C-alpha positions as CSV (number, residue, x, y, z in Angstrom):
1,M,3.0,-13.7,-12.0
2,K,1.6,-17.1,-11.0
3,D,2.6,-16.4,-7.4
4,F,-0.2,-13.8,-7.2
5,E,-3.0,-15.4,-9.1
6,K,-5.9,-17.6,-8.0
7,E,-4.2,-19.7,-5.2
8,Y,-2.7,-16.7,-3.5
9,Y,-5.8,-14.6,-3.6
10,D,-8.2,-17.4,-2.6
11,T,-6.1,-18.4,0.4
12,I,-4.6,-15.2,1.6
13,M,-6.3,-12.1,0.2
14,L,-10.0,-12.9,-0.3
15,P,-10.6,-13.9,3.4
16,A,-9.6,-10.4,4.4
17,A,-11.3,-8.6,1.5
18,K,-14.1,-7.1,3.6
19,Q,-11.7,-5.6,6.1
20,K,-9.5,-4.4,3.3
21,E,-12.4,-2.7,1.6
22,I,-13.3,-0.8,4.8
23,Q,-9.7,0.3,5.2
24,F,-9.4,1.6,1.7
25,K,-12.7,3.4,1.9
26,N,-11.3,5.2,5.0
27,K,-8.0,5.9,3.3
28,A,-9.7,7.4,0.3
29,H,-11.6,9.9,2.4
30,H,-8.5,10.7,4.5
31,L,-6.4,11.3,1.5
32,V,-8.8,13.7,-0.2
33,K,-9.5,15.5,3.1
34,N,-5.8,16.1,3.9
35,F,-4.0,16.3,0.5
36,Q,-6.6,17.1,-2.2
37,P,-4.6,15.3,-5.0
38,S,-5.6,16.0,-8.6
39,N,-4.2,12.6,-9.6
40,V,-3.2,9.4,-7.9
41,L,-1.5,6.2,-9.0
42,D,-2.1,3.1,-6.9
43,V,0.8,0.7,-7.4
44,G,-0.3,-2.8,-6.5
45,C,-4.0,-2.0,-6.6
46,G,-5.2,-5.6,-6.0
47,M,-9.0,-5.7,-6.3
48,G,-9.3,-2.0,-6.9
49,F,-10.9,-0.9,-3.6
50,F,-8.8,2.2,-3.2
51,V,-9.3,3.2,-6.9
52,K,-13.1,2.7,-6.5
53,Y,-13.5,4.9,-3.5
54,L,-11.2,7.7,-4.8
55,R,-13.2,7.7,-8.0
56,Y,-16.4,8.1,-6.0
57,L,-14.7,11.2,-4.6
58,N,-13.9,12.5,-8.1
59,V,-10.1,11.9,-8.0
60,N,-8.4,11.1,-11.2
61,V,-6.9,7.8,-10.0
62,Y,-5.5,4.8,-11.8
63,G,-4.2,1.4,-10.5
64,I,-1.8,-1.2,-11.7
65,D,-1.2,-4.7,-10.4
66,I,0.7,-7.8,-11.5
67,S,-2.4,-10.0,-10.9
68,K,-5.1,-10.3,-13.6
69,Y,-7.0,-12.5,-11.2
70,A,-7.1,-9.8,-8.5
71,I,-8.3,-7.1,-11.0
72,S,-11.1,-9.5,-12.1
73,F,-12.7,-8.8,-8.7
74,A,-12.8,-5.1,-9.2
75,D,-16.2,-3.3,-9.7
76,D,-17.1,-3.0,-13.3
77,S,-17.3,0.8,-12.9
78,V,-13.5,1.1,-12.2
79,R,-12.0,-1.8,-14.0
80,K,-11.2,0.3,-17.1
81,Y,-8.9,2.4,-14.8
82,L,-6.9,-0.7,-13.7
83,T,-4.0,-2.2,-15.7
84,V,-2.2,-5.6,-15.4
85,L,1.5,-4.7,-15.3
86,D,4.6,-6.2,-13.9
87,M,6.2,-3.3,-12.2
88,E,9.6,-5.0,-12.0
89,T,10.0,-5.3,-15.7
90,T,7.9,-2.5,-17.1
91,Q,8.1,1.3,-16.8
92,L,5.4,2.7,-14.6
93,P,2.9,4.9,-16.4
94,L,2.7,8.7,-16.3
95,A,-0.6,10.4,-15.5
96,P,-3.0,11.3,-18.3
97,G,-1.5,14.0,-20.6
98,N,2.0,12.8,-19.9
99,N,1.9,14.6,-16.5
100,K,3.6,13.4,-13.4
101,W,1.6,12.2,-10.4
102,D,0.7,14.2,-7.3
103,V,0.4,11.1,-5.1
104,I,1.6,7.5,-5.6
105,T,0.6,4.8,-3.1
106,I,2.3,1.4,-2.8
107,F,0.5,-0.6,-0.2
108,D,1.6,-4.1,0.7
109,V,3.9,-4.4,-2.3
110,L,7.6,-3.7,-1.4
111,E,7.9,-6.9,0.6
112,H,7.1,-8.9,-2.5
113,L,9.7,-7.4,-4.8
114,Q,12.9,-9.0,-6.0
115,K,14.2,-5.7,-7.4
116,P,12.8,-2.9,-5.2
117,N,15.5,-0.5,-6.3
118,D,14.2,-0.5,-9.9
119,V,10.6,0.1,-8.8
120,I,11.5,2.9,-6.5
121,A,13.6,4.6,-9.2
122,N,10.6,4.3,-11.5
123,I,8.3,5.8,-8.9
124,S,10.7,8.8,-8.5
125,A,10.8,9.3,-12.2
126,I,7.0,9.8,-12.5
127,L,6.3,11.7,-9.3
128,K,6.2,15.4,-9.5
129,P,8.5,17.6,-7.3
130,G,6.8,18.0,-4.0
131,G,4.6,14.9,-4.7
132,V,4.1,12.3,-2.0
133,V,4.5,8.5,-1.9
134,F,2.6,6.6,0.8
135,V,4.0,3.2,1.7
136,Y,2.6,0.3,3.7
137,T,5.0,-2.7,4.2
138,P,5.3,-5.0,7.1
139,T,8.1,-4.5,9.6
140,T,10.3,-7.4,10.6
141,F,8.4,-7.7,13.9
142,V,5.0,-7.9,12.2
143,N,6.4,-10.3,9.7
144,S,7.4,-12.8,12.4
145,K,6.0,-15.9,14.1
146,L,6.3,-14.0,17.4
147,Y,3.9,-11.4,16.2
148,L,1.4,-14.1,15.0
149,T,1.6,-15.7,18.4
150,L,1.1,-12.4,20.3
151,I,-2.1,-11.7,18.4
152,G,-3.4,-15.2,19.0
153,N,-2.9,-16.6,15.5
154,F,-1.1,-19.7,16.8
155,K,-1.5,-21.7,13.7
156,G,-0.8,-18.8,11.3
157,K,1.9,-19.1,8.7
158,L,4.2,-16.4,7.4
159,D,3.4,-15.3,3.8
160,P,6.1,-17.1,1.7
161,T,5.9,-14.3,-0.9
162,H,7.3,-11.8,1.6
163,I,10.9,-11.9,0.4
164,N,12.0,-8.4,1.1
165,V,11.0,-7.4,4.7
166,H,12.8,-4.5,6.4
167,N,12.2,-1.8,8.9
168,Q,11.6,1.9,8.1
169,R,15.2,2.9,8.4
170,Y,16.1,0.6,5.5
171,W,13.4,2.0,3.3
172,A,14.2,5.5,4.2
173,R,17.7,5.1,3.0
174,L,16.7,3.4,-0.2
175,F,14.0,6.0,-1.2
176,S,16.4,8.9,-0.4
177,Q,18.9,7.5,-3.0
178,Y,16.2,8.3,-5.6
179,G,15.4,11.8,-4.4
180,M,12.6,11.2,-2.0
181,A,12.8,12.4,1.5
182,Y,11.5,10.3,4.4
183,K,8.8,12.2,6.2
184,G,8.0,9.7,9.0
185,T,5.3,7.3,10.2
186,Y,2.0,8.1,8.6
187,V,-1.3,7.6,10.5
188,W,-4.4,6.8,8.4
189,D,-7.7,7.7,10.1
190,G,-9.4,4.5,11.4
191,D,-6.8,1.9,10.4
192,Y,-6.3,0.6,14.0
193,K,-10.0,0.9,14.8
194,I,-10.9,-2.0,12.7
195,S,-8.1,-4.4,13.7
196,P,-9.8,-7.6,14.9
197,T,-6.8,-8.6,17.1
198,W,-6.6,-8.1,20.8
199,T,-3.5,-5.9,20.2
200,G,-5.7,-3.6,18.0
201,R,-8.3,-3.4,20.7
202,L,-5.6,-2.6,23.3
203,L,-4.1,0.1,21.2
204,R,-7.5,1.8,21.0
205,L,-7.4,2.3,24.7
206,I,-4.0,3.9,25.2
207,P,-2.5,7.3,24.3
208,F,-0.7,7.4,20.9
209,G,-2.1,3.9,20.1
210,Q,-2.9,4.9,16.6
211,F,0.7,6.0,16.0
212,I,2.1,2.8,17.5
213,Y,-0.2,0.8,15.3
214,A,0.9,2.7,12.2
215,Y,4.6,2.3,13.1
216,M,4.3,-1.4,13.8
217,Q,2.5,-2.0,10.5
218,G,5.0,-0.1,8.5
219,S,3.0,2.9,7.4
220,F,5.2,5.8,6.3
221,Y,5.6,8.4,3.6
222,F,8.1,10.3,1.4
223,Q,8.1,13.5,-0.5
224,K,9.9,14.1,-3.8
225,M,12.5,16.7,-3.4
226,E,12.2,19.9,-5.5
């Protein structure tokens, strides 16, 4: 747990917090508009931005995260819906009333896990048939010094906690082992529009730029088989 407490958040996550909050606000509106979920579990909720904006939209959403420090930054209005939990050693919770979840999100989490198989198996166990899992995890290209150089971050360092980085094909096979079918790259409205890099600005100018951005960033989704 110490890997994701004060030092990690102060140096890596907090500098990007404003951009992240805008992204999650956009994601919340997009999810409600396109899926109308009755309940959502945000696995790896961090500072609770996604939970906050889904709650504003009257979605019954809860979040879990390994970092007590991260959750301490959440708005007071949503903190009671957030739980500190080590997803690699603890069973993930069911929805209120012992129901299964319509939607589970796991953004920027898989790359940190030592035992992703266990977490994915737990996700499958609490997701209702036909339910959807949205994933965001960096591809091997994005998680490389070459990518940092291309976007102009010449002094940037790779995140040392990224111990499990793979491309979509790998994750598709793994999720399918636990009864979740790969549905493809998923484009969230507005994600690439707020990218501060020159590559983000370039992609805004070309056809299919939004899809290319989503594919490079590792945004995809799965559906629980009936």
